[in-house]
C-alpha positions as CSV (number, residue, x, y, z in Angstrom):
1,M,39.9,-7.6,37.3
2,N,40.6,-8.4,33.6
3,T,38.1,-6.7,31.3
4,N,39.9,-7.6,28.2
5,I,38.6,-11.4,28.4
6,K,36.6,-12.3,25.1
7,P,34.0,-14.8,25.0
8,T,34.9,-18.0,23.0
9,G,33.7,-18.5,19.4
10,M,30.8,-20.7,20.6
11,Q,29.6,-18.1,23.0
12,D,29.8,-15.2,20.3
13,R,27.7,-17.4,18.0
14,K,25.2,-18.0,20.8
15,V,24.9,-14.1,21.4
16,V,24.6,-13.6,17.5
17,F,21.7,-16.3,17.3
18,S,20.0,-14.4,20.4
19,T,20.4,-11.2,19.1
20,L,19.1,-12.1,15.5
21,W,16.0,-13.7,17.3
22,I,15.4,-10.5,19.2
23,F,15.6,-8.5,15.8
24,A,13.2,-10.8,14.2
25,T,10.7,-10.8,17.0
26,L,10.7,-6.8,17.3
27,N,10.2,-6.8,13.4
28,Y,7.2,-9.4,13.8
29,L,5.6,-7.4,16.7
30,Y,6.2,-4.1,15.1
31,A,4.5,-5.4,11.8
32,D,1.5,-6.6,13.9
33,V,1.2,-3.3,15.9
34,F,1.6,-1.3,12.5
35,T,-1.1,-3.5,11.0
36,G,-3.5,-3.1,13.9
37,F,-3.1,0.7,13.9
38,F,-2.8,1.7,10.4
39,D,-4.5,-1.1,8.3
40,P,-8.3,-0.7,8.2
41,T,-9.1,-4.2,6.8
42,A,-6.6,-6.0,9.7
43,K,-9.5,-6.0,12.2
44,E,-12.1,-7.5,10.1
45,V,-9.5,-10.4,8.9
46,T,-8.5,-11.0,12.3
47,M,-12.0,-11.2,13.7
48,A,-12.9,-13.7,10.9
49,M,-9.9,-15.9,11.7
50,P,-10.7,-19.2,13.6
51,A,-9.4,-19.5,17.0
52,G,-7.1,-22.6,15.9
53,M,-5.5,-20.4,13.6
54,V,-4.8,-17.6,16.1
55,L,-3.4,-20.2,18.5
56,V,-0.9,-21.2,15.5
57,F,0.3,-17.6,15.4
58,A,0.7,-17.6,18.8
59,V,2.9,-20.7,19.1
60,L,4.9,-19.4,16.2
61,M,5.5,-16.0,18.0
62,E,6.3,-17.8,21.1
63,T,9.0,-20.0,19.4
64,A,10.8,-16.7,18.2
65,I,10.7,-15.5,21.7
66,A,12.0,-18.7,23.2
67,M,14.9,-18.7,20.6
68,V,16.1,-15.6,22.4
69,L,16.6,-17.6,25.5
70,L,17.2,-21.0,24.2
71,S,20.0,-19.8,21.5
72,R,22.0,-18.7,24.9
73,I,21.4,-21.8,26.8
74,L,21.3,-24.7,24.5
75,K,24.4,-27.1,23.9
76,V,25.9,-26.8,20.4
77,R,24.1,-29.7,18.8
78,A,20.5,-29.0,20.1
79,N,21.2,-25.1,19.6
80,R,22.3,-25.7,16.1
81,W,19.1,-27.8,15.2
82,A,16.7,-25.5,17.1
83,N,18.0,-22.5,15.0
84,I,17.6,-24.4,11.7
85,I,14.3,-25.8,12.4
86,T,13.0,-22.6,13.9
87,G,14.4,-20.6,11.3
88,V,12.9,-22.6,8.4
89,L,9.4,-22.6,10.1
90,H,9.6,-18.8,10.4
91,T,10.9,-18.4,6.9
92,A,8.0,-20.4,5.6
93,A,5.3,-19.0,7.7
94,V,6.2,-15.3,6.7
95,S,6.9,-16.2,3.1
96,W,3.2,-18.0,3.0
97,S,1.8,-14.9,4.5
98,L,2.9,-12.9,1.4
99,F,0.7,-15.0,-0.8
100,D,-2.5,-15.0,1.4
101,G,-4.3,-12.0,-0.4
102,T,-2.6,-8.9,-1.7
103,P,-0.2,-7.6,1.1
104,A,0.1,-3.8,1.4
105,A,3.7,-2.3,0.9
106,Y,4.5,-1.8,4.5
107,Y,4.0,-5.5,5.0
108,I,6.2,-6.6,2.0
109,F,8.9,-4.4,3.7
110,F,8.5,-6.0,7.0
111,A,8.3,-9.5,5.6
112,T,11.3,-9.0,3.4
113,I,13.4,-8.1,6.6
114,E,11.8,-10.9,8.5
115,I,12.7,-13.3,5.8
116,A,16.1,-12.1,5.3
117,C,16.7,-12.5,9.1
118,T,15.4,-15.9,9.5
119,V,17.3,-17.1,6.2
120,F,20.4,-15.8,7.6
121,I,19.7,-17.6,10.9
122,V,19.4,-20.9,9.0
123,W,22.5,-20.5,6.9
124,Y,24.6,-19.3,10.1
125,A,23.2,-22.3,12.0
126,W,23.9,-24.6,9.1
127,R,27.6,-23.7,8.9
128,W,27.9,-24.0,12.7
129,R,29.8,-27.5,12.9
130,P,29.5,-29.1,16.3
131,E,32.9,-30.8,16.0
132,A,34.5,-27.3,15.9
133,A,33.2,-26.6,19.2
134,P,35.4,-27.2,22.4
135,A,34.0,-30.3,24.0
136,A,33.6,-29.0,27.4
137,G,31.4,-26.2,26.2
138,S,29.1,-28.4,24.0
C-alpha cells in the first residue's frame, strides 16, 4: 500500500476549511464556558435574554458546527459560497457583540481570535476559484 499519496489541492482546501471551523467553534464554546464560570454578570444577562435571541445564537452556533462537515462534503462552488456567507455572518455577529455593552478583556481576546479566523475563512474561500478545481471533483 502506497502511503505517500497526497490529497488533491481541492481536498487540501476542504480540510483547511473544516479545521478552521473546528478552531472557530472551539473558541466560541470556550469563550461561552469561560463567561459562564468567571463572569458574574453573565447569568443576569442570559436570564434577561428573550427566547428568540437565544434561538438566534443557537442557530448561529449550529452553522459553525455544520460547516465542519459541510466544508468536507460540499462540491466546490457550494463549498466556496457556504464558507463565504457563513464566515461573513459569524464575523458580523462577533463584531456586533463587541459593541453590546462594555466587553471584558478576556472576551475581547476571544473575539479577536474568532474574527481573525472567520475573516481568514472568507478571504481563503474568496480566493478559491471553482474553475481551477478538477471537473470530476467539483
